[in-house]
PDBQT receptor file of N, H, CA, C and O in Angstrom, charges set to zero:
ATOM      1  N   MET A   1     -28.223  -7.453 -42.440  1.00  0.00    +0.000 N 
ATOM      2  CA  MET A   1     -29.705  -7.093 -41.870  1.00  0.00    +0.000 C 
ATOM      3  C   MET A   1     -30.418  -8.456 -42.163  1.00  0.00    +0.000 C 
ATOM      4  O   MET A   1     -30.336  -9.335 -43.020  1.00  0.00    +0.000 OA
ATOM      5  N   LYS A   2     -31.197  -8.197 -40.980  1.00  0.00    +0.000 N 
ATOM      6  H   LYS A   2     -31.264  -7.483 -40.283  1.00  0.00    +0.000 HD
ATOM      7  CA  LYS A   2     -32.130  -9.333 -41.182  1.00  0.00    +0.000 C 
ATOM      8  C   LYS A   2     -33.491  -9.161 -41.752  1.00  0.00    +0.000 C 
ATOM      9  O   LYS A   2     -34.008  -8.054 -41.601  1.00  0.00    +0.000 OA
ATOM     10  N   TYR A   3     -34.058  -9.954 -42.295  1.00  0.00    +0.000 N 
ATOM     11  H   TYR A   3     -33.638 -10.853 -42.418  1.00  0.00    +0.000 HD
ATOM     12  CA  TYR A   3     -35.493  -9.994 -42.810  1.00  0.00    +0.000 C 
ATOM     13  C   TYR A   3     -36.410 -10.830 -41.938  1.00  0.00    +0.000 C 
ATOM     14  O   TYR A   3     -36.027 -11.783 -41.259  1.00  0.00    +0.000 OA
ATOM     15  N   LEU A   4     -37.907 -10.296 -42.034  1.00  0.00    +0.000 N 
ATOM     16  H   LEU A   4     -38.218  -9.522 -42.585  1.00  0.00    +0.000 HD
ATOM     17  CA  LEU A   4     -38.801 -11.267 -41.357  1.00  0.00    +0.000 C 
ATOM     18  C   LEU A   4     -39.971 -11.191 -42.918  1.00  0.00    +0.000 C 
ATOM     19  O   LEU A   4     -40.509 -10.157 -43.313  1.00  0.00    +0.000 OA
ATOM     20  N   LEU A   5     -40.094 -12.355 -43.458  1.00  0.00    +0.000 N 
ATOM     21  H   LEU A   5     -39.657 -13.195 -43.137  1.00  0.00    +0.000 HD
ATOM     22  CA  LEU A   5     -40.800 -11.911 -44.476  1.00  0.00    +0.000 C 
ATOM     23  C   LEU A   5     -42.332 -12.239 -44.250  1.00  0.00    +0.000 C 
ATOM     24  O   LEU A   5     -42.831 -13.103 -43.530  1.00  0.00    +0.000 OA
ATOM     25  N   ASP A   6     -42.930 -11.311 -45.063  1.00  0.00    +0.000 N 
ATOM     26  H   ASP A   6     -42.525 -10.608 -45.648  1.00  0.00    +0.000 HD
ATOM     27  CA  ASP A   6     -44.595 -11.275 -45.175  1.00  0.00    +0.000 C 
ATOM     28  C   ASP A   6     -45.123 -12.168 -45.929  1.00  0.00    +0.000 C 
ATOM     29  O   ASP A   6     -44.513 -12.637 -46.890  1.00  0.00    +0.000 OA
ATOM     30  N   THR A   7     -46.396 -12.547 -45.579  1.00  0.00    +0.000 N 
ATOM     31  H   THR A   7     -46.891 -12.167 -44.798  1.00  0.00    +0.000 HD
ATOM     32  CA  THR A   7     -47.535 -13.463 -46.703  1.00  0.00    +0.000 C 
ATOM     33  C   THR A   7     -46.913 -12.775 -48.110  1.00  0.00    +0.000 C 
ATOM     34  O   THR A   7     -46.100 -13.378 -48.811  1.00  0.00    +0.000 OA
ATOM     35  N   ASP A   8     -47.358 -11.569 -48.388  1.00  0.00    +0.000 N 
ATOM     36  H   ASP A   8     -48.018 -11.079 -47.819  1.00  0.00    +0.000 HD
ATOM     37  CA  ASP A   8     -47.151 -10.894 -49.773  1.00  0.00    +0.000 C 
ATOM     38  C   ASP A   8     -46.060 -11.418 -50.453  1.00  0.00    +0.000 C 
ATOM     39  O   ASP A   8     -46.243 -12.144 -51.430  1.00  0.00    +0.000 OA
ATOM     40  N   ILE A   9     -44.795 -11.102 -50.004  1.00  0.00    +0.000 N 
ATOM     41  H   ILE A   9     -44.646 -10.512 -49.211  1.00  0.00    +0.000 HD
ATOM     42  CA  ILE A   9     -43.978 -11.398 -50.512  1.00  0.00    +0.000 C 
ATOM     43  C   ILE A   9     -43.540 -12.641 -50.721  1.00  0.00    +0.000 C 
ATOM     44  O   ILE A   9     -42.775 -12.847 -51.663  1.00  0.00    +0.000 OA
ATOM     45  N   LEU A  10     -43.939 -13.653 -49.900  1.00  0.00    +0.000 N 
ATOM     46  H   LEU A  10     -44.560 -13.485 -49.135  1.00  0.00    +0.000 HD
ATOM     47  CA  LEU A  10     -43.823 -15.211 -50.371  1.00  0.00    +0.000 C 
ATOM     48  C   LEU A  10     -44.668 -15.491 -51.512  1.00  0.00    +0.000 C 
ATOM     49  O   LEU A  10     -44.186 -16.207 -52.390  1.00  0.00    +0.000 OA
ATOM     50  N   ILE A  11     -45.953 -15.010 -51.663  1.00  0.00    +0.000 N 
ATOM     51  H   ILE A  11     -46.345 -14.429 -50.950  1.00  0.00    +0.000 HD
ATOM     52  CA  ILE A  11     -47.006 -15.487 -52.490  1.00  0.00    +0.000 C 
ATOM     53  C   ILE A  11     -46.498 -14.876 -53.823  1.00  0.00    +0.000 C 
ATOM     54  O   ILE A  11     -46.659 -15.557 -54.836  1.00  0.00    +0.000 OA
ATOM     55  N   ASP A  12     -45.738 -13.333 -53.957  1.00  0.00    +0.000 N 
ATOM     56  H   ASP A  12     -45.607 -12.780 -53.134  1.00  0.00    +0.000 HD
ATOM     57  CA  ASP A  12     -45.393 -13.289 -55.098  1.00  0.00    +0.000 C 
ATOM     58  C   ASP A  12     -44.182 -14.246 -55.523  1.00  0.00    +0.000 C 
ATOM     59  O   ASP A  12     -44.116 -14.500 -56.725  1.00  0.00    +0.000 OA
ATOM     60  N   VAL A  13     -43.272 -14.775 -54.727  1.00  0.00    +0.000 N 
ATOM     61  H   VAL A  13     -43.326 -14.568 -53.750  1.00  0.00    +0.000 HD
ATOM     62  CA  VAL A  13     -42.337 -15.670 -55.081  1.00  0.00    +0.000 C 
ATOM     63  C   VAL A  13     -42.972 -16.777 -55.448  1.00  0.00    +0.000 C 
ATOM     64  O   VAL A  13     -42.696 -17.082 -56.608  1.00  0.00    +0.000 OA
ATOM     65  N   LEU A  14     -43.851 -17.638 -54.822  1.00  0.00    +0.000 N 
ATOM     66  H   LEU A  14     -44.075 -17.390 -53.880  1.00  0.00    +0.000 HD
ATOM     67  CA  LEU A  14     -44.733 -18.732 -55.431  1.00  0.00    +0.000 C 
ATOM     68  C   LEU A  14     -45.164 -18.372 -56.782  1.00  0.00    +0.000 C 
ATOM     69  O   LEU A  14     -45.010 -19.128 -57.741  1.00  0.00    +0.000 OA
ATOM     70  N   ARG A  15     -45.678 -17.267 -56.852  1.00  0.00    +0.000 N 
ATOM     71  H   ARG A  15     -45.803 -16.652 -56.073  1.00  0.00    +0.000 HD
ATOM     72  CA  ARG A  15     -46.356 -16.762 -58.482  1.00  0.00    +0.000 C 
ATOM     73  C   ARG A  15     -45.137 -16.589 -59.346  1.00  0.00    +0.000 C 
ATOM     74  O   ARG A  15     -45.352 -16.481 -60.553  1.00  0.00    +0.000 OA
ATOM     75  N   GLY A  16     -44.182 -16.554 -59.023  1.00  0.00    +0.000 N 
ATOM     76  H   GLY A  16     -44.008 -16.641 -58.042  1.00  0.00    +0.000 HD
ATOM     77  CA  GLY A  16     -42.959 -16.271 -59.755  1.00  0.00    +0.000 C 
ATOM     78  C   GLY A  16     -42.610 -14.770 -60.562  1.00  0.00    +0.000 C 
ATOM     79  O   GLY A  16     -41.980 -14.513 -61.588  1.00  0.00    +0.000 OA
ATOM     80  N   TYR A  17     -43.478 -13.777 -59.382  1.00  0.00    +0.000 N 
ATOM     81  H   TYR A  17     -43.989 -13.986 -58.548  1.00  0.00    +0.000 HD
ATOM     82  CA  TYR A  17     -43.221 -12.473 -59.687  1.00  0.00    +0.000 C 
ATOM     83  C   TYR A  17     -41.660 -11.974 -59.695  1.00  0.00    +0.000 C 
ATOM     84  O   TYR A  17     -40.929 -11.850 -58.712  1.00  0.00    +0.000 OA
ATOM     85  N   LEU A  18     -41.370 -11.739 -60.968  1.00  0.00    +0.000 N 
ATOM     86  H   LEU A  18     -41.964 -11.839 -61.767  1.00  0.00    +0.000 HD
ATOM     87  CA  LEU A  18     -39.559 -11.448 -61.043  1.00  0.00    +0.000 C 
ATOM     88  C   LEU A  18     -39.187 -10.640 -59.994  1.00  0.00    +0.000 C 
ATOM     89  O   LEU A  18     -38.305 -11.046 -59.237  1.00  0.00    +0.000 OA
ATOM     90  N   PRO A  19     -39.798  -9.366 -59.780  1.00  0.00    +0.000 N 
ATOM     91  CA  PRO A  19     -38.967  -8.577 -58.712  1.00  0.00    +0.000 C 
ATOM     92  C   PRO A  19     -39.044  -9.190 -57.397  1.00  0.00    +0.000 C 
ATOM     93  O   PRO A  19     -38.125  -9.054 -56.589  1.00  0.00    +0.000 OA
ATOM     94  N   ALA A  20     -39.907  -9.741 -57.187  1.00  0.00    +0.000 N 
ATOM     95  H   ALA A  20     -40.653  -9.852 -57.844  1.00  0.00    +0.000 HD
ATOM     96  CA  ALA A  20     -39.846 -10.700 -55.902  1.00  0.00    +0.000 C 
ATOM     97  C   ALA A  20     -38.878 -11.717 -55.823  1.00  0.00    +0.000 C 
ATOM     98  O   ALA A  20     -38.212 -11.965 -54.817  1.00  0.00    +0.000 OA
ATOM     99  N   VAL A  21     -38.817 -12.255 -56.813  1.00  0.00    +0.000 N 
ATOM    100  H   VAL A  21     -39.357 -12.054 -57.630  1.00  0.00    +0.000 HD
ATOM    101  CA  VAL A  21     -37.806 -13.570 -56.944  1.00  0.00    +0.000 C 
ATOM    102  C   VAL A  21     -36.399 -13.117 -56.990  1.00  0.00    +0.000 C 
ATOM    103  O   VAL A  21     -35.512 -13.665 -56.336  1.00  0.00    +0.000 OA
ATOM    104  N   GLU A  22     -36.204 -12.058 -57.812  1.00  0.00    +0.000 N 
ATOM    105  H   GLU A  22     -36.925 -11.613 -58.343  1.00  0.00    +0.000 HD
ATOM    106  CA  GLU A  22     -34.468 -11.557 -57.977  1.00  0.00    +0.000 C 
ATOM    107  C   GLU A  22     -34.528 -11.079 -56.455  1.00  0.00    +0.000 C 
ATOM    108  O   GLU A  22     -33.666 -11.588 -55.740  1.00  0.00    +0.000 OA
ATOM    109  N   TRP A  23     -35.378 -10.213 -55.864  1.00  0.00    +0.000 N 
ATOM    110  H   TRP A  23     -36.079  -9.800 -56.445  1.00  0.00    +0.000 HD
ATOM    111  CA  TRP A  23     -34.887  -9.590 -54.641  1.00  0.00    +0.000 C 
ATOM    112  C   TRP A  23     -34.766 -10.640 -53.288  1.00  0.00    +0.000 C 
ATOM    113  O   TRP A  23     -34.120 -10.362 -52.277  1.00  0.00    +0.000 OA
ATOM    114  N   MET A  24     -35.331 -11.570 -53.443  1.00  0.00    +0.000 N 
ATOM    115  H   MET A  24     -35.856 -11.796 -54.264  1.00  0.00    +0.000 HD
ATOM    116  CA  MET A  24     -35.005 -12.875 -52.565  1.00  0.00    +0.000 C 
ATOM    117  C   MET A  24     -33.805 -13.250 -53.051  1.00  0.00    +0.000 C 
ATOM    118  O   MET A  24     -33.062 -13.526 -52.108  1.00  0.00    +0.000 OA
ATOM    119  N   ALA A  25     -33.311 -13.377 -54.036  1.00  0.00    +0.000 N 
ATOM    120  H   ALA A  25     -33.914 -13.153 -54.801  1.00  0.00    +0.000 HD
ATOM    121  CA  ALA A  25     -31.983 -14.113 -54.672  1.00  0.00    +0.000 C 
ATOM    122  C   ALA A  25     -30.919 -13.230 -53.911  1.00  0.00    +0.000 C 
ATOM    123  O   ALA A  25     -29.958 -13.813 -53.408  1.00  0.00    +0.000 OA
ATOM    124  N   THR A  26     -31.016 -12.040 -53.811  1.00  0.00    +0.000 N 
ATOM    125  H   THR A  26     -31.796 -11.566 -54.219  1.00  0.00    +0.000 HD
ATOM    126  CA  THR A  26     -29.967 -11.267 -53.407  1.00  0.00    +0.000 C 
ATOM    127  C   THR A  26     -29.775 -10.971 -51.767  1.00  0.00    +0.000 C 
ATOM    128  O   THR A  26     -29.042 -10.075 -51.347  1.00  0.00    +0.000 OA
ATOM    129  N   LEU A  27     -30.418 -11.716 -51.057  1.00  0.00    +0.000 N 
ATOM    130  H   LEU A  27     -31.014 -12.443 -51.398  1.00  0.00    +0.000 HD
ATOM    131  CA  LEU A  27     -30.757 -11.624 -49.742  1.00  0.00    +0.000 C 
ATOM    132  C   LEU A  27     -29.207 -12.487 -49.457  1.00  0.00    +0.000 C 
ATOM    133  O   LEU A  27     -28.906 -13.319 -50.313  1.00  0.00    +0.000 OA
ATOM    134  N   THR A  28     -28.386 -12.316 -48.445  1.00  0.00    +0.000 N 
ATOM    135  H   THR A  28     -28.630 -11.640 -47.750  1.00  0.00    +0.000 HD
ATOM    136  CA  THR A  28     -27.384 -12.613 -47.918  1.00  0.00    +0.000 C 
ATOM    137  C   THR A  28     -27.284 -13.823 -46.787  1.00  0.00    +0.000 C 
ATOM    138  O   THR A  28     -26.559 -14.806 -46.637  1.00  0.00    +0.000 OA
ATOM    139  N   GLU A  29     -28.317 -13.272 -46.120  1.00  0.00    +0.000 N 
ATOM    140  H   GLU A  29     -28.906 -12.473 -46.241  1.00  0.00    +0.000 HD
ATOM    141  CA  GLU A  29     -28.539 -14.049 -45.001  1.00  0.00    +0.000 C 
ATOM    142  C   GLU A  29     -30.035 -14.735 -45.099  1.00  0.00    +0.000 C 
ATOM    143  O   GLU A  29     -30.841 -14.360 -45.951  1.00  0.00    +0.000 OA
ATOM    144  N   THR A  30     -30.309 -15.701 -44.214  1.00  0.00    +0.000 N 
ATOM    145  H   THR A  30     -29.655 -16.006 -43.522  1.00  0.00    +0.000 HD
ATOM    146  CA  THR A  30     -31.730 -16.703 -44.443  1.00  0.00    +0.000 C 
ATOM    147  C   THR A  30     -32.820 -15.846 -43.656  1.00  0.00    +0.000 C 
ATOM    148  O   THR A  30     -32.842 -15.578 -42.455  1.00  0.00    +0.000 OA
ATOM    149  N   PRO A  31     -33.576 -15.545 -44.501  1.00  0.00    +0.000 N 
ATOM    150  CA  PRO A  31     -34.834 -14.883 -43.898  1.00  0.00    +0.000 C 
ATOM    151  C   PRO A  31     -35.795 -15.687 -43.002  1.00  0.00    +0.000 C 
ATOM    152  O   PRO A  31     -36.039 -16.893 -43.048  1.00  0.00    +0.000 OA
ATOM    153  N   ALA A  32     -36.308 -14.694 -42.134  1.00  0.00    +0.000 N 
ATOM    154  H   ALA A  32     -36.109 -13.714 -42.097  1.00  0.00    +0.000 HD
ATOM    155  CA  ALA A  32     -37.408 -15.624 -41.253  1.00  0.00    +0.000 C 
ATOM    156  C   ALA A  32     -38.645 -15.465 -41.477  1.00  0.00    +0.000 C 
ATOM    157  O   ALA A  32     -38.945 -14.487 -42.162  1.00  0.00    +0.000 OA
ATOM    158  N   VAL A  33     -39.606 -16.248 -41.041  1.00  0.00    +0.000 N 
ATOM    159  H   VAL A  33     -39.363 -17.042 -40.484  1.00  0.00    +0.000 HD
ATOM    160  CA  VAL A  33     -40.960 -16.295 -41.421  1.00  0.00    +0.000 C 
ATOM    161  C   VAL A  33     -41.602 -16.636 -40.137  1.00  0.00    +0.000 C 
ATOM    162  O   VAL A  33     -41.095 -17.390 -39.306  1.00  0.00    +0.000 OA
ATOM    163  N   VAL A  34     -42.727 -16.053 -40.017  1.00  0.00    +0.000 N 
ATOM    164  H   VAL A  34     -43.139 -15.441 -40.693  1.00  0.00    +0.000 HD
ATOM    165  CA  VAL A  34     -43.716 -16.248 -38.495  1.00  0.00    +0.000 C 
ATOM    166  C   VAL A  34     -44.768 -17.374 -39.226  1.00  0.00    +0.000 C 
ATOM    167  O   VAL A  34     -45.197 -17.497 -40.373  1.00  0.00    +0.000 OA
ATOM    168  N   SER A  35     -44.955 -18.132 -37.956  1.00  0.00    +0.000 N 
ATOM    169  H   SER A  35     -44.606 -18.033 -37.024  1.00  0.00    +0.000 HD
ATOM    170  CA  SER A  35     -46.145 -19.293 -37.932  1.00  0.00    +0.000 C 
ATOM    171  C   SER A  35     -47.214 -18.676 -38.743  1.00  0.00    +0.000 C 
ATOM    172  O   SER A  35     -47.406 -19.238 -39.821  1.00  0.00    +0.000 OA
ATOM    173  N   VAL A  36     -47.992 -17.601 -38.466  1.00  0.00    +0.000 N 
ATOM    174  H   VAL A  36     -47.836 -17.144 -37.590  1.00  0.00    +0.000 HD
ATOM    175  CA  VAL A  36     -48.999 -17.226 -38.913  1.00  0.00    +0.000 C 
ATOM    176  C   VAL A  36     -48.742 -17.115 -40.537  1.00  0.00    +0.000 C 
ATOM    177  O   VAL A  36     -49.594 -17.720 -41.189  1.00  0.00    +0.000 OA
ATOM    178  N   CYS A  37     -48.032 -16.653 -41.073  1.00  0.00    +0.000 N 
ATOM    179  H   CYS A  37     -47.340 -16.162 -40.543  1.00  0.00    +0.000 HD
ATOM    180  CA  CYS A  37     -47.628 -16.326 -42.536  1.00  0.00    +0.000 C 
ATOM    181  C   CYS A  37     -47.680 -18.242 -43.352  1.00  0.00    +0.000 C 
ATOM    182  O   CYS A  37     -48.214 -18.651 -44.383  1.00  0.00    +0.000 OA
ATOM    183  N   VAL A  38     -47.158 -18.697 -42.671  1.00  0.00    +0.000 N 
ATOM    184  H   VAL A  38     -46.724 -18.365 -41.833  1.00  0.00    +0.000 HD
ATOM    185  CA  VAL A  38     -47.016 -20.314 -43.054  1.00  0.00    +0.000 C 
ATOM    186  C   VAL A  38     -48.411 -21.024 -43.149  1.00  0.00    +0.000 C 
ATOM    187  O   VAL A  38     -48.798 -21.862 -43.964  1.00  0.00    +0.000 OA
ATOM    188  N   MET A  39     -49.061 -20.446 -42.077  1.00  0.00    +0.000 N 
ATOM    189  H   MET A  39     -48.747 -19.765 -41.415  1.00  0.00    +0.000 HD
ATOM    190  CA  MET A  39     -50.543 -21.115 -42.062  1.00  0.00    +0.000 C 
ATOM    191  C   MET A  39     -51.446 -20.331 -43.204  1.00  0.00    +0.000 C 
ATOM    192  O   MET A  39     -52.376 -20.901 -43.775  1.00  0.00    +0.000 OA
ATOM    193  N   GLU A  40     -51.080 -18.991 -43.469  1.00  0.00    +0.000 N 
ATOM    194  H   GLU A  40     -50.325 -18.528 -43.005  1.00  0.00    +0.000 HD
ATOM    195  CA  GLU A  40     -51.809 -18.337 -44.216  1.00  0.00    +0.000 C 
ATOM    196  C   GLU A  40     -51.383 -19.014 -45.977  1.00  0.00    +0.000 C 
ATOM    197  O   GLU A  40     -52.165 -19.034 -46.928  1.00  0.00    +0.000 OA
ATOM    198  N   LEU A  41     -50.491 -19.317 -45.976  1.00  0.00    +0.000 N 
ATOM    199  H   LEU A  41     -49.855 -19.301 -45.204  1.00  0.00    +0.000 HD
ATOM    200  CA  LEU A  41     -49.568 -19.975 -47.254  1.00  0.00    +0.000 C 
ATOM    201  C   LEU A  41     -50.315 -21.268 -47.300  1.00  0.00    +0.000 C 
ATOM    202  O   LEU A  41     -50.810 -21.634 -48.366  1.00  0.00    +0.000 OA
ATOM    203  N   ILE A  42     -50.429 -21.985 -46.212  1.00  0.00    +0.000 N 
ATOM    204  H   ILE A  42     -50.027 -21.688 -45.346  1.00  0.00    +0.000 HD
ATOM    205  CA  ILE A  42     -50.943 -23.494 -46.436  1.00  0.00    +0.000 C 
ATOM    206  C   ILE A  42     -52.567 -23.043 -46.684  1.00  0.00    +0.000 C 
ATOM    207  O   ILE A  42     -53.192 -23.751 -47.474  1.00  0.00    +0.000 OA
ATOM    208  N   GLN A  43     -53.111 -22.174 -46.202  1.00  0.00    +0.000 N 
ATOM    209  H   GLN A  43     -52.603 -21.599 -45.560  1.00  0.00    +0.000 HD
ATOM    210  CA  GLN A  43     -54.739 -22.064 -46.202  1.00  0.00    +0.000 C 
ATOM    211  C   GLN A  43     -54.986 -21.898 -47.565  1.00  0.00    +0.000 C 
ATOM    212  O   GLN A  43     -55.978 -22.408 -48.084  1.00  0.00    +0.000 OA
ATOM    213  N   GLY A  44     -54.140 -21.199 -48.226  1.00  0.00    +0.000 N 
ATOM    214  H   GLY A  44     -53.334 -20.784 -47.804  1.00  0.00    +0.000 HD
ATOM    215  CA  GLY A  44     -54.383 -20.638 -49.741  1.00  0.00    +0.000 C 
ATOM    216  C   GLY A  44     -54.128 -21.891 -50.474  1.00  0.00    +0.000 C 
ATOM    217  O   GLY A  44     -54.171 -21.612 -51.672  1.00  0.00    +0.000 OA
ATOM    218  N   CYS A  45     -53.888 -23.115 -50.307  1.00  0.00    +0.000 N 
ATOM    219  H   CYS A  45     -53.853 -23.341 -49.334  1.00  0.00    +0.000 HD
ATOM    220  CA  CYS A  45     -53.236 -23.868 -51.256  1.00  0.00    +0.000 C 
ATOM    221  C   CYS A  45     -54.551 -24.763 -51.833  1.00  0.00    +0.000 C 
ATOM    222  O   CYS A  45     -55.194 -25.545 -51.133  1.00  0.00    +0.000 OA
ATOM    223  N   ARG A  46     -54.744 -24.551 -52.895  1.00  0.00    +0.000 N 
ATOM    224  H   ARG A  46     -54.222 -23.915 -53.463  1.00  0.00    +0.000 HD
ATOM    225  CA  ARG A  46     -55.966 -25.378 -53.666  1.00  0.00    +0.000 C 
ATOM    226  C   ARG A  46     -55.536 -26.956 -54.202  1.00  0.00    +0.000 C 
ATOM    227  O   ARG A  46     -56.373 -27.657 -54.772  1.00  0.00    +0.000 OA
ATOM    228  N   SER A  47     -54.289 -27.377 -53.981  1.00  0.00    +0.000 N 
ATOM    229  H   SER A  47     -53.609 -26.808 -53.518  1.00  0.00    +0.000 HD
ATOM    230  CA  SER A  47     -53.769 -28.728 -54.539  1.00  0.00    +0.000 C 
ATOM    231  C   SER A  47     -52.500 -29.354 -53.676  1.00  0.00    +0.000 C 
ATOM    232  O   SER A  47     -51.763 -28.589 -53.055  1.00  0.00    +0.000 OA
ATOM    233  N   LYS A  48     -52.344 -30.395 -53.671  1.00  0.00    +0.000 N 
ATOM    234  H   LYS A  48     -52.944 -31.017 -54.176  1.00  0.00    +0.000 HD
ATOM    235  CA  LYS A  48     -51.017 -31.082 -53.483  1.00  0.00    +0.000 C 
ATOM    236  C   LYS A  48     -49.733 -30.560 -53.884  1.00  0.00    +0.000 C 
ATOM    237  O   LYS A  48     -48.680 -30.596 -53.247  1.00  0.00    +0.000 OA
ATOM    238  N   ALA A  49     -50.040 -29.893 -55.436  1.00  0.00    +0.000 N 
ATOM    239  H   ALA A  49     -50.895 -29.863 -55.954  1.00  0.00    +0.000 HD
ATOM    240  CA  ALA A  49     -48.819 -29.332 -55.652  1.00  0.00    +0.000 C 
ATOM    241  C   ALA A  49     -48.537 -28.121 -55.188  1.00  0.00    +0.000 C 
ATOM    242  O   ALA A  49     -47.382 -27.701 -55.106  1.00  0.00    +0.000 OA
ATOM    243  N   ASP A  50     -49.859 -27.275 -54.751  1.00  0.00    +0.000 N 
ATOM    244  H   ASP A  50     -50.796 -27.616 -54.818  1.00  0.00    +0.000 HD
ATOM    245  CA  ASP A  50     -49.376 -26.296 -54.300  1.00  0.00    +0.000 C 
ATOM    246  C   ASP A  50     -48.966 -26.048 -52.865  1.00  0.00    +0.000 C 
ATOM    247  O   ASP A  50     -48.292 -25.102 -52.457  1.00  0.00    +0.000 OA
ATOM    248  N   LEU A  51     -49.469 -27.032 -52.173  1.00  0.00    +0.000 N 
ATOM    249  H   LEU A  51     -50.016 -27.801 -52.505  1.00  0.00    +0.000 HD
ATOM    250  CA  LEU A  51     -48.668 -27.491 -50.739  1.00  0.00    +0.000 C 
ATOM    251  C   LEU A  51     -47.285 -27.774 -50.531  1.00  0.00    +0.000 C 
ATOM    252  O   LEU A  51     -46.525 -27.490 -49.605  1.00  0.00    +0.000 OA
ATOM    253  N   LYS A  52     -47.078 -28.591 -51.933  1.00  0.00    +0.000 N 
ATOM    254  H   LYS A  52     -47.695 -28.821 -52.686  1.00  0.00    +0.000 HD
ATOM    255  CA  LYS A  52     -45.396 -29.139 -52.041  1.00  0.00    +0.000 C 
ATOM    256  C   LYS A  52     -44.611 -27.927 -52.279  1.00  0.00    +0.000 C 
ATOM    257  O   LYS A  52     -43.553 -27.795 -51.664  1.00  0.00    +0.000 OA
ATOM    258  N   ALA A  53     -45.079 -26.849 -53.262  1.00  0.00    +0.000 N 
ATOM    259  H   ALA A  53     -45.939 -26.957 -53.762  1.00  0.00    +0.000 HD
ATOM    260  CA  ALA A  53     -44.531 -25.683 -53.433  1.00  0.00    +0.000 C 
ATOM    261  C   ALA A  53     -44.253 -24.440 -52.317  1.00  0.00    +0.000 C 
ATOM    262  O   ALA A  53     -43.382 -23.570 -52.305  1.00  0.00    +0.000 OA
ATOM    263  N   VAL A  54     -45.205 -24.687 -51.519  1.00  0.00    +0.000 N 
ATOM    264  H   VAL A  54     -45.912 -25.394 -51.528  1.00  0.00    +0.000 HD
ATOM    265  CA  VAL A  54     -45.294 -24.106 -50.034  1.00  0.00    +0.000 C 
ATOM    266  C   VAL A  54     -43.943 -24.476 -49.374  1.00  0.00    +0.000 C 
ATOM    267  O   VAL A  54     -42.907 -23.815 -49.311  1.00  0.00    +0.000 OA
ATOM    268  N   GLU A  55     -44.207 -25.602 -48.941  1.00  0.00    +0.000 N 
ATOM    269  H   GLU A  55     -45.049 -26.139 -48.992  1.00  0.00    +0.000 HD
ATOM    270  CA  GLU A  55     -43.454 -26.466 -48.158  1.00  0.00    +0.000 C 
ATOM    271  C   GLU A  55     -41.688 -26.107 -48.769  1.00  0.00    +0.000 C 
ATOM    272  O   GLU A  55     -40.858 -25.724 -47.944  1.00  0.00    +0.000 OA
ATOM    273  N   GLN A  56     -41.313 -26.279 -50.193  1.00  0.00    +0.000 N 
ATOM    274  H   GLN A  56     -41.987 -26.591 -50.863  1.00  0.00    +0.000 HD
ATOM    275  CA  GLN A  56     -40.618 -26.371 -50.673  1.00  0.00    +0.000 C 
ATOM    276  C   GLN A  56     -39.588 -24.721 -50.298  1.00  0.00    +0.000 C 
ATOM    277  O   GLN A  56     -38.400 -24.592 -50.002  1.00  0.00    +0.000 OA
ATOM    278  N   LEU A  57     -40.859 -23.531 -50.513  1.00  0.00    +0.000 N 
ATOM    279  H   LEU A  57     -41.824 -23.635 -50.753  1.00  0.00    +0.000 HD
ATOM    280  CA  LEU A  57     -40.192 -22.415 -50.322  1.00  0.00    +0.000 C 
ATOM    281  C   LEU A  57     -40.164 -21.944 -48.738  1.00  0.00    +0.000 C 
ATOM    282  O   LEU A  57     -39.613 -20.904 -48.376  1.00  0.00    +0.000 OA
ATOM    283  N   ILE A  58     -40.690 -22.657 -48.044  1.00  0.00    +0.000 N 
ATOM    284  H   ILE A  58     -41.137 -23.502 -48.338  1.00  0.00    +0.000 HD
ATOM    285  CA  ILE A  58     -40.481 -22.090 -46.483  1.00  0.00    +0.000 C 
ATOM    286  C   ILE A  58     -39.319 -22.966 -45.793  1.00  0.00    +0.000 C 
ATOM    287  O   ILE A  58     -38.638 -22.552 -44.855  1.00  0.00    +0.000 OA
ATOM    288  N   ALA A  59     -39.177 -24.347 -46.439  1.00  0.00    +0.000 N 
ATOM    289  H   ALA A  59     -39.731 -24.683 -47.200  1.00  0.00    +0.000 HD
ATOM    290  CA  ALA A  59     -37.935 -25.136 -45.852  1.00  0.00    +0.000 C 
ATOM    291  C   ALA A  59     -37.069 -24.670 -45.256  1.00  0.00    +0.000 C 
ATOM    292  O   ALA A  59     -36.888 -24.970 -44.076  1.00  0.00    +0.000 OA
ATOM    293  N   PRO A  60     -36.122 -23.614 -46.058  1.00  0.00    +0.000 N 
ATOM    294  CA  PRO A  60     -34.908 -23.095 -45.669  1.00  0.00    +0.000 C 
ATOM    295  C   PRO A  60     -35.013 -22.030 -44.764  1.00  0.00    +0.000 C 
ATOM    296  O   PRO A  60     -33.974 -21.579 -44.281  1.00  0.00    +0.000 OA
ATOM    297  N   LEU A  61     -36.191 -21.514 -44.432  1.00  0.00    +0.000 N 
ATOM    298  H   LEU A  61     -37.035 -21.880 -44.825  1.00  0.00    +0.000 HD
ATOM    299  CA  LEU A  61     -36.360 -20.449 -43.966  1.00  0.00    +0.000 C 
ATOM    300  C   LEU A  61     -36.260 -20.444 -42.093  1.00  0.00    +0.000 C 
ATOM    301  O   LEU A  61     -36.638 -21.348 -41.348  1.00  0.00    +0.000 OA
ATOM    302  N   ARG A  62     -35.811 -19.501 -41.816  1.00  0.00    +0.000 N 
ATOM    303  H   ARG A  62     -35.504 -18.767 -42.421  1.00  0.00    +0.000 HD
ATOM    304  CA  ARG A  62     -35.951 -19.480 -40.462  1.00  0.00    +0.000 C 
ATOM    305  C   ARG A  62     -37.278 -19.035 -39.678  1.00  0.00    +0.000 C 
ATOM    306  O   ARG A  62     -37.964 -18.064 -39.999  1.00  0.00    +0.000 OA
ATOM    307  N   ARG A  63     -37.535 -19.900 -38.595  1.00  0.00    +0.000 N 
ATOM    308  H   ARG A  63     -36.978 -20.688 -38.334  1.00  0.00    +0.000 HD
ATOM    309  CA  ARG A  63     -39.011 -19.665 -37.981  1.00  0.00    +0.000 C 
ATOM    310  C   ARG A  63     -38.857 -18.659 -36.930  1.00  0.00    +0.000 C 
ATOM    311  O   ARG A  63     -37.884 -18.825 -36.194  1.00  0.00    +0.000 OA
ATOM    312  N   GLU A  64     -39.647 -17.599 -36.690  1.00  0.00    +0.000 N 
ATOM    313  H   GLU A  64     -40.438 -17.464 -37.288  1.00  0.00    +0.000 HD
ATOM    314  CA  GLU A  64     -39.547 -16.861 -35.614  1.00  0.00    +0.000 C 
ATOM    315  C   GLU A  64     -40.696 -17.031 -34.880  1.00  0.00    +0.000 C 
ATOM    316  O   GLU A  64     -40.841 -16.435 -33.813  1.00  0.00    +0.000 OA
TER     317      GLU A  64
């Protein structure tokens, strides 16, 4: 099954929300993300550390 992740899920993962982190860890295929979601995440960054965390999170994801 293929997954297209929404910004809400990615924000939960970035914040360390355990159910989201655990769910993402169970995925057997690399999920995808659309450019709009990436831009929403970047827009929400308040520091370079936030931006680095976003970049690390989205790096392995497929782009759709």
